[in-house]
C-alpha positions, 0 to 999 in steps of 0.5 A: 135364082131362089125366090125370097119372101116374108110372111107375117101372121098377126094374131088379132089378140095383138091389138089388145096390147093393154090390160084395159084398152081404155086406160091411159098409155103407160110403160107398165100398161101397154105390155100385154099380148107382146110378141104373139105374131109370127115372122116366116122367111121363105126360100121358094116355098120352104120356110127356112126361118121363123120368129115371134115378132111384135107388129102392133104399135104399143109404145106409150104416147105413140100412135096405135094407128102407125101399125102396118095394115094387113097386105103387101109390104117390102123389106129393104135389107140392111139399111144401116150399112153400105154406101148410103147407110142410115145407122139411126139409133139401133144396134144390130143389123136393121131393115126398113119396111117400105111400100105399104100403109099404116092404119091411118092410110098413110104410105110408108115410103122407099125410105121407110118413113112417113112425114109428120106434118108440122106447122103450115103442113110442111114435114116436121120430122119423119116416123120410121118403120123398121125391122129391129131387135129389142135392144135399148137404143144408142147411146145405151150400152149394147146388149141390154134389152127392153123389158118388152118389145116396144113398137112404134109401128116397127116389126120387133124381134129378139136380138138373137133372131135379128142376128139369125135373120141377118146371117141367113140373108148374108148366106143368100148374098143379100146386100144393103138396099136389096128388097124382099117382098112380103105379106102381112096376114091376120088370124084369130 
């Protein structure tokens, strides 16, 4: 059996997602140093797929601290498909980021979620961490990309690369819910 593994290398410059980090969040301010990070998919010790990704939370009015910290993570494959599908609002074949932590130190669960406390501390909603492309969400028509990769903590890649990754996973007989280990590292 082949060992599948993902390594993401985040450039420290990715944290500088605004022209001026002291400026208020805005759709035309939070677009600097976009998609500088590298996503590598390994089979055994060979890299068989690489893509540029956005890994730092840069979405206006989001929380920068929802960025996944360096260290181990796992990907739950094809979470929008299968018996217990969670289609969410994305086009493309999405994957969940699980069993890791964000910069707030909060754990991302097996469901690729983190509860957002509401009144009295009960979960009000859930933030989601995914691997998805940069298409505009449903109900927009498919195949319309956003101007830049907007991340709320997710790993964002081009539509073409998300499809290519899915095709590779299909070739290795990966099915919805299968889990692949990964590691996020940082470099200058």
